[in-house]
N, C-alpha and C positions, 0 to 999 in steps of 0.2 A: 427446439420447442421447450418452453418453460412451463412449469406447473405453479399455480398460485391458488391461494384460498381466499375467496372474497365472500363475506356473509355466510360462512360455513359451507360454501359450495366450491368444489375443486374445478378449476378451469385450466385449459391448456391454450397456449398461444405463443406468439413471438413478440419480444420486446423490440420496439422500433423507436427511432428518434422522431418526436412529434414536432418540437421546435427546439430552440437552443437551450431552453430551461426545463424541458419535460420529456418524458418517455411515455409510450403508450403500449399496453399489452393488447395485441390484436388477436381476437379469437380465431381459432382454426376450426374448419368444418369437419375434419376427419376424425378427431377423437370422439368417444361416446359422450363425454360431458363437455359442453361448450359454454363459455361465458356468454351471457345475454348481451353485454355491451362492452365497449372498450373501456379500459381503466387507465386514467392518466396519473402519472407520478410527476408532480411538479415542484416539490420542495427541493431546493438545490442540494442539500446534504443527502437526501434520499436518492436523487438522481446519480450522484457519485457512487453511492453504495451499490445501486442496481447495476451500473456500468461495470463495477468491479466484481459482479457475480453474487451479490448478497441476495438472500431470499427472505421475503416477508410472509408470514402466515398469521392471519387474523389481525393484521396491522402491526405485528411485532417482528423485529429482526430475529431470525432463527440462525444460530451458529451452525456451521457446516457439520460438526460432529453430531449435533442433535438431529439434523435432517437426513444424514446419510449413514449414521452409525459408525463413523470413523473419525479420526482426529484430523484437524486441519494441518496439513503438512506442506512443506515446500520441497517438492521432489521426494526423496527418501530421507529427508532431514527431520530433526526433532520438531516438535510442535511450534508453530509460529502464531502469535496472536492475530486474529482476523483483521482487526483495525490496522495493524502495522503492515500486513500483507497487502491490504487494499491501498494503503498509502504508497507503498513501493510501486505497485502496479499503476497507480495514477501519477507517478513521477515525483513523489514527495521524498525529501531527504530525511534520514533517521540517524540518530547519534547515540552513543553511549560513552560514559566516562570509564576509563580503565586505569590500571596501575601506572604511575608515572615512573620516570627513570631515576628519580631521587627526590630528596627534600626540596621544597620550593618550586616544584614542578607539578603540572597537571596535564593529563593526557586524555585524548578523546579519539574514538574511532567513528568515522561517519560513512554511511552508505549513501551515495549520491547517484540517482538514476540519470543516465545521460539523455539529454533532450534530442529528439529527432525532428526532422522536417514535418512529419505527421503530427507531432505534439505541437509544434509552432502553428501549423494550420488550424488545428482544433482550438487552440487558445485564441487565435484571431477570430474564430467563429463564435467564441464565448463559452466553450465547454472544455472539459479535460478528458483526454483519451486514456483508457485503461489498456495495459499491455502486459501479458504474462511473460513475454520473451524479451524484456528490456535488457539493455546493457547497463551494468552498474560499475561505478568507480568506488573502491574502498580505500580509505586513507586513515592511517594511524599517525596523529600529530602529538608531539610533546611540547608543551608551552611553559614559559616562565610564569609562575603563578602571580607575580606582581604586575605583569603586563596584560593579563587575560581580560580585565574589565574595561580597558580603554580601546582606543582606535588603533593603537600600536601593538596589538596582540601578537603580530607576526615577528616582532623583535625577539630574538632568541628562540624562536620556534624551530623545531626539528621534525622533519618528515621521517618517521621511523620505518614505515613500510607502506606500500601501495599495491593495489591490484585492480585490474579491470576484468570483469567476468560477464558472460552473457547467459541470461536465463536464471531462473530461480534455483535450479538444481546446482549449478556452479556456484551461485551465491552461498547456498547452504554449505557446500563443501569447503569453500574458502573460510566461512565463519568458523566451521569446526576446526580447520587447520590453525586458525588464529585463537583457538580456545575461547570462543565467544558463543553465547546462546542467543537465539533470535529474540527471546523475551526480554533481554537486557536493553534493547534499543528503545529509544523514546523520540518524540518529536523534538526538534531543536529548541523550541520555546520552553520545554520542560527541563532543559539542562542548562549548564553554565558555558556551553560551547560558544567560543567567541565569534565563530563565523556567522 
């Protein structure tokens, strides 16, 4: 059961799939305060956030720390930005640039969620599935800086290390082992990552 505030009234209900592009908050009859009508969420970017567990109060996105009085964590790990956590749960790749092995080199670490049959089915139906227990592949690549902007970025590339982890807690532990912080990661289009 989820709680939402609409027009300064608190309502409780269950979020259900309405059609492929919208979700509906169905009022429940048991709580003392009930929504008078169903509320549709049909903006594609908002549907993805609601599926990932985001909460909206008064039409504004509320960070988890503000609504629960605690920090947004991934397991017992350091704080992870909410948008990046939602991206990982939705199967999006994240990247960060790290120190290279030497001059004329550039290195990147990427977190790539592994796609499952359930993800493929959801995509075929026109939506993206959120999963807190995804399996992630982490790779640390070292590239020749002169090759990074072309199609031949893999010439001279070296895979420094790789790991496959399941769940957000193992992901956080691996990042800590690799001396990386969750807030370092960006979406691929925000970096020079050649992939």
